[in-house]
DRENDO-1510 file (C-alpha; in Angstrom, 1 decimal, always signed):
<recs>
REC; n; res; u; v; w
REC; 1; MET; -38.5; -124.3; +36.9 .
REC; 2; ILE; -37.9; -127.8; +38.1 .
REC; 3; CYS; -41.3; -128.9; +37.0 .
REC; 4; MET; -40.7; -127.5; +33.5 .
REC; 5; LEU; -37.4; -129.4; +33.3 .
REC; 6; LEU; -39.2; -132.6; +34.3 .
REC; 7; ILE; -41.5; -132.1; +31.3 .
REC; 8; GLU; -38.8; -131.0; +28.9 .
REC; 9; ASN; -36.7; -134.1; +29.8 .
REC; 10; LYS; -39.8; -136.3; +29.2 .
REC; 11; LEU; -39.9; -137.6; +32.7 .
REC; 12; PHE; -43.5; -136.5; +32.8 .
REC; 13; GLU; -45.9; -135.7; +30.0 .
REC; 14; SER; -48.3; -133.4; +31.8 .
REC; 15; ALA; -48.0; -130.4; +34.0 .
REC; 16; GLN; -50.2; -132.0; +36.6 .
REC; 17; ALA; -48.1; -135.1; +36.9 .
REC; 18; SER; -44.9; -133.0; +37.2 .
REC; 19; LEU; -46.4; -130.7; +39.8 .
REC; 20; GLU; -47.7; -133.7; +41.9 .
REC; 21; TYR; -44.3; -135.4; +41.8 .
REC; 22; PHE; -42.4; -132.2; +42.7 .
REC; 23; GLY; -44.7; -131.7; +45.6 .
REC; 24; ASN; -44.3; -135.2; +46.9 .
REC; 25; ILE; -40.5; -135.2; +46.9 .
REC; 26; ARG; -40.4; -131.7; +48.5 .
REC; 27; THR; -42.7; -132.7; +51.4 .
REC; 28; ASP; -40.6; -133.7; +54.4 .
REC; 29; LYS; -42.9; -136.2; +56.0 .
REC; 30; THR; -40.6; -136.5; +59.1 .
REC; 31; VAL; -41.8; -133.1; +60.2 .
REC; 32; GLY; -45.4; -133.2; +59.0 .
REC; 33; THR; -47.6; -133.9; +56.0 .
REC; 34; LYS; -48.1; -130.3; +54.9 .
REC; 35; PHE; -47.7; -130.2; +51.1 .
REC; 36; GLN; -44.5; -128.3; +50.2 .
REC; 37; GLY; -44.6; -128.2; +46.4 .
REC; 38; VAL; -45.2; -125.3; +44.1 .
REC; 39; GLU; -46.6; -122.6; +46.4 .
REC; 40; THR; -49.0; -120.5; +44.3 .
REC; 41; PRO; -51.6; -121.1; +41.6 .
REC; 42; SER; -49.8; -118.6; +39.3 .
REC; 43; GLN; -46.7; -120.8; +39.4 .
REC; 44; ASN; -48.8; -123.8; +38.5 .
REC; 45; ARG; -50.3; -121.7; +35.6 .
REC; 46; TYR; -46.9; -121.1; +34.1 .
REC; 47; VAL; -46.0; -124.8; +34.3 .
REC; 48; GLU; -49.2; -125.5; +32.3 .
REC; 49; TYR; -48.2; -122.8; +29.8 .
REC; 50; PHE; -44.9; -124.6; +29.3 .
REC; 51; GLU; -46.7; -127.9; +28.7 .
REC; 52; GLU; -48.8; -126.1; +26.1 .
REC; 53; VAL; -45.7; -124.6; +24.4 .
REC; 54; LYS; -44.1; -128.0; +24.2 .
REC; 55; ASP; -47.2; -129.9; +23.0 .
REC; 56; LYS; -48.9; -127.4; +20.8 .
REC; 57; HIS; -46.2; -125.1; +19.6 .
REC; 58; HIS; -43.3; -127.6; +19.2 .
REC; 59; GLY; -41.3; -125.9; +21.9 .
REC; 60; ASP; -41.4; -122.4; +20.3 .
REC; 61; ALA; -42.9; -119.6; +22.4 .
REC; 62; PRO; -46.0; -118.2; +20.8 .
REC; 63; ASP; -46.1; -114.6; +19.7 .
REC; 64; GLU; -46.9; -112.1; +22.4 .
REC; 65; ILE; -50.5; -110.9; +21.9 .
REC; 66; PRO; -51.4; -107.4; +23.0 .
REC; 67; LEU; -54.7; -107.1; +24.8 .
REC; 68; LYS; -56.8; -104.5; +26.8 .
REC; 69; VAL; -58.9; -105.4; +29.8 .
REC; 70; SER; -62.5; -104.3; +29.1 .
REC; 71; ALA; -64.1; -105.5; +32.3 .
REC; 72; ILE; -63.3; -107.1; +35.7 .
REC; 73; ARG; -65.9; -109.1; +37.6 .
REC; 74; ILE; -65.5; -110.3; +41.2 .
REC; 75; TYR; -68.0; -112.9; +42.3 .
REC; 76; LYS; -69.4; -113.8; +45.7 .
REC; 77; LEU; -68.2; -110.9; +47.7 .
REC; 78; THR; -70.6; -111.3; +50.6 .
REC; 79; GLY; -68.4; -111.6; +53.8 .
REC; 80; VAL; -65.3; -110.3; +52.1 .
REC; 81; GLY; -64.6; -106.9; +53.8 .
REC; 82; ALA; -67.5; -104.5; +53.1 .
REC; 83; GLY; -69.1; -107.2; +51.0 .
REC; 84; THR; -69.5; -105.0; +47.9 .
REC; 85; GLY; -65.9; -104.7; +46.7 .
REC; 86; LYS; -66.0; -101.0; +47.1 .
REC; 87; ASP; -63.2; -101.2; +49.7 .
REC; 88; PHE; -60.9; -102.8; +47.2 .
REC; 89; SER; -58.3; -101.3; +44.8 .
REC; 90; CYS; -56.1; -102.9; +42.2 .
REC; 91; GLU; -52.7; -102.5; +40.6 .
REC; 92; VAL; -51.7; -103.9; +37.2 .
REC; 93; PHE; -48.2; -104.8; +36.3 .
REC; 94; GLN; -46.6; -105.7; +32.9 .
REC; 95; GLY; -43.5; -107.6; +33.9 .
REC; 96; HIS; -42.4; -105.8; +37.1 .
REC; 97; SER; -43.5; -102.3; +36.0 .
REC; 98; ARG; -46.7; -100.9; +37.3 .
REC; 99; VAL; -48.8; -99.7; +34.4 .
REC; 100; PHE; -52.2; -99.0; +35.8 .
REC; 101; GLU; -54.2; -98.7; +39.1 .
REC; 102; MET; -57.8; -98.5; +40.1 .
REC; 103; ASP; -59.7; -97.7; +43.3 .
REC; 104; PHE; -63.2; -99.2; +43.1 .
REC; 105; GLY; -64.7; -97.2; +46.0 .
REC; 106; ARG; -63.4; -93.8; +44.7 .
REC; 107; GLN; -64.1; -94.8; +41.1 .
REC; 108; MET; -60.5; -93.9; +40.2 .
REC; 109; ASN; -59.7; -94.9; +36.6 .
REC; 110; CYS; -62.8; -97.1; +36.6 .
REC; 111; GLN; -66.5; -97.3; +37.0 .
REC; 112; ALA; -67.4; -99.9; +39.6 .
REC; 113; ASP; -71.0; -101.3; +40.0 .
REC; 114; TYR; -72.0; -103.8; +42.7 .
REC; 115; ARG; -75.0; -105.9; +41.7 .
REC; 116; VAL; -76.7; -107.2; +44.8 .
REC; 117; GLU; -78.8; -109.8; +43.1 .
REC; 118; ALA; -75.7; -111.5; +41.6 .
REC; 119; ASP; -73.4; -110.7; +44.5 .
REC; 120; MET; -70.9; -109.5; +41.9 .
REC; 121; LEU; -68.8; -106.3; +41.4 .
REC; 122; GLU; -68.4; -105.3; +37.8 .
REC; 123; VAL; -65.5; -102.9; +37.1 .
REC; 124; THR; -65.1; -101.1; +33.8 .
REC; 125; PRO; -61.6; -99.7; +33.5 .
REC; 126; ILE; -61.1; -96.2; +32.0 .
REC; 127; ASN; -58.2; -95.9; +29.6 .
REC; 128; PHE; -56.8; -99.3; +30.4 .
REC; 129; PRO; -53.4; -99.6; +28.6 .
REC; 130; VAL; -52.5; -102.2; +26.1 .
REC; 131; VAL; -50.6; -105.0; +27.8 .
REC; 132; GLN; -48.7; -108.0; +26.5 .
REC; 133; GLY; -46.6; -110.8; +27.9 .
REC; 134; ASP; -46.5; -111.4; +31.6 .
REC; 135; VAL; -49.2; -109.4; +33.5 .
REC; 136; LYS; -50.0; -109.3; +37.2 .
REC; 137; PHE; -53.1; -108.1; +38.9 .
REC; 138; ARG; -52.7; -107.3; +42.7 .
REC; 139; PHE; -55.7; -106.4; +44.8 .
REC; 140; TRP; -55.7; -104.4; +48.1 .
REC; 141; CYS; -58.5; -104.0; +50.7 .
REC; 142; LEU; -59.1; -101.3; +53.3 .
REC; 143; SER; -60.9; -103.8; +55.6 .
REC; 144; THR; -58.6; -105.4; +58.2 .
REC; 145; SER; -60.9; -108.4; +58.3 .
REC; 146; VAL; -59.6; -109.6; +54.9 .
REC; 147; PRO; -56.5; -111.7; +55.4 .
REC; 148; ARG; -53.3; -110.9; +53.6 .
REC; 149; GLY; -50.8; -113.5; +52.4 .
REC; 150; TYR; -48.0; -113.6; +49.8 .
REC; 151; GLU; -47.1; -110.0; +48.7 .
REC; 152; ASP; -48.8; -108.8; +51.8 .
REC; 153; CYS; -52.1; -108.4; +49.9 .
REC; 154; PRO; -55.5; -110.2; +49.9 .
REC; 155; PHE; -55.0; -111.7; +46.5 .
REC; 156; TYR; -53.2; -111.5; +43.2 .
REC; 157; PHE; -52.5; -113.5; +40.0 .
REC; 158; TRP; -50.1; -113.6; +37.1 .
REC; 159; PHE; -51.0; -114.6; +33.5 .
REC; 160; HIS; -49.5; -114.4; +30.0 .
REC; 161; THR; -51.5; -112.7; +27.3 .
REC; 162; SER; -50.5; -115.3; +24.7 .
REC; 163; PHE; -52.4; -118.0; +26.5 .
REC; 164; ILE; -55.7; -116.1; +26.9 .
REC; 165; LYS; -58.5; -118.1; +25.3 .
REC; 166; ASN; -61.7; -116.5; +23.8 .
REC; 167; ASN; -60.7; -113.1; +25.3 .
REC; 168; ARG; -61.6; -114.3; +28.8 .
REC; 169; LEU; -59.8; -115.4; +32.0 .
REC; 170; PHE; -61.9; -116.9; +34.8 .
REC; 171; LEU; -60.1; -117.7; +38.0 .
REC; 172; GLN; -61.9; -119.5; +40.8 .
REC; 173; ARG; -60.9; -119.3; +44.5 .
REC; 174; ASP; -58.6; -122.3; +44.3 .
REC; 175; VAL; -56.5; -120.8; +41.5 .
REC; 176; LEU; -56.2; -117.3; +43.0 .
REC; 177; ASP; -53.0; -116.6; +44.9 .
REC; 178; ASN; -53.7; -116.4; +48.6 .
REC; 179; PRO; -57.5; -117.4; +48.6 .
REC; 180; HIS; -56.3; -120.8; +47.4 .
REC; 181; LYS; -55.2; -121.5; +51.0 .
REC; 182; SER; -57.8; -123.2; +53.1 .
REC; 183; LYS; -57.1; -120.9; +56.1 .
REC; 184; THR; -58.7; -118.1; +54.2 .
REC; 185; TRP; -61.9; -119.9; +53.3 .
REC; 186; LYS; -63.8; -118.6; +56.3 .
REC; 187; VAL; -63.7; -115.2; +54.4 .
REC; 188; TYR; -63.8; -116.3; +50.8 .
REC; 189; HIS; -66.9; -118.2; +49.6 .
REC; 190; GLU; -66.2; -121.4; +47.6 .
REC; 191; GLU; -67.6; -119.7; +44.6 .
REC; 192; PHE; -65.5; -116.6; +45.0 .
REC; 193; ALA; -63.9; -115.8; +41.6 .
REC; 194; VAL; -62.3; -113.1; +39.4 .
REC; 195; GLU; -63.1; -112.8; +35.7 .
REC; 196; LEU; -61.2; -110.6; +33.2 .
REC; 197; LEU; -62.7; -109.8; +29.8 .
REC; 198; PHE; -60.3; -108.7; +27.1 .
REC; 199; THR; -60.5; -106.9; +23.8 .
REC; 200; PRO; -57.8; -106.6; +21.2 .
REC; 201; PRO; -56.3; -103.1; +20.9 .
REC; 202; VAL; -57.7; -100.8; +18.1 .
REC; 203; LYS; -55.4; -100.7; +15.2 .
REC; 204; THR; -54.4; -97.3; +14.0 .
</recs>
């Protein structure tokens, strides 16, 4: 919120400059140099959304766009739990309401296929609901070797459907909540990533 106010009051023109400034003033260098700015990549993402609203939409929030997730791809799973993604499950929230869940190993509400040659799990949801606005994906893992962080889960992320470009969201390790922390990198490969593919809902 503070970063957004800095942009709104024209103290900074870009989300990146605002985030860097906020991090610097929050970091108490008398107790250490650990960065104490905005904590998660999802929070950063929403500051960037605000910058886009201000610069491209003249301060007016864009219309909420309904979308369906047609595929989920998780890349570079070797070394992450079982290494195939089949020990993972996922919850989907619209706002704070859970609207869908999948279990990749049990093929619950999805078809999950691990491709060895690509080291990638491709998940096709079954009967994924139409979502719009603020959406959260939260992932769980049965393997205790996979570290948990915020929300007591391996990783999660928020996004807003109005800011999805070309029906695709690709999030690398450094912009996934929890794997962005360097202490998890002994588990998550530097090319670990999650990709969502979207389709507009069928009009009736």
